[in-house]
C-alpha positions in Angstrom: 179.6 -32.5 71.8 181.4 -29.5 70.2 182.0 -26.5 72.4 179.3 -23.8 71.9 179.8 -20.1 71.4 179.1 -18.3 74.7 175.8 -16.8 73.4 174.4 -20.2 72.5 175.7 -21.8 75.7 174.0 -19.2 77.9 170.6 -19.7 76.2 170.9 -23.5 76.2 172.0 -23.7 79.8 168.8 -21.9 80.8 167.0 -25.2 80.2 169.4 -27.3 82.3 167.4 -27.1 85.5 164.4 -28.7 83.8 166.3 -32.0 83.2 167.9 -34.7 85.4 171.7 -34.7 84.9 171.8 -38.0 83.0 169.1 -36.9 80.5 170.5 -33.3 80.2 173.4 -34.5 77.9 170.8 -36.0 75.5 168.5 -33.0 75.7 171.4 -30.6 75.0 172.3 -32.5 71.9 168.7 -32.4 70.7 168.4 -28.7 71.4 171.6 -27.9 69.4 170.5 -30.2 66.7 167.1 -28.6 66.4 168.8 -25.2 66.0 171.1 -26.5 63.3 168.5 -28.6 61.4 166.8 -26.9 58.4 163.2 -27.7 57.4 161.1 -30.1 59.4 162.6 -30.8 62.8 161.8 -34.3 63.6 163.9 -36.3 66.1 165.2 -38.4 63.3 166.3 -35.4 61.2 167.9 -33.8 64.2 169.9 -36.9 65.0 170.8 -37.4 61.4 172.1 -33.8 61.3 174.3 -34.5 64.3 175.7 -37.6 62.8 174.0 -40.0 65.2 171.5 -41.6 62.7 
């Protein structure tokens, strides 16, 4: 995953306690992808935007 600006990292890290460590990496990618994906934000469109289709 690309390094995030500190403003984004602070917001996204607030969700970290809600996840188990192993699933946090996947959740973090989905959160960032949801922010970057325009239009309808389905899991498929988020993963496609992140290049993991």
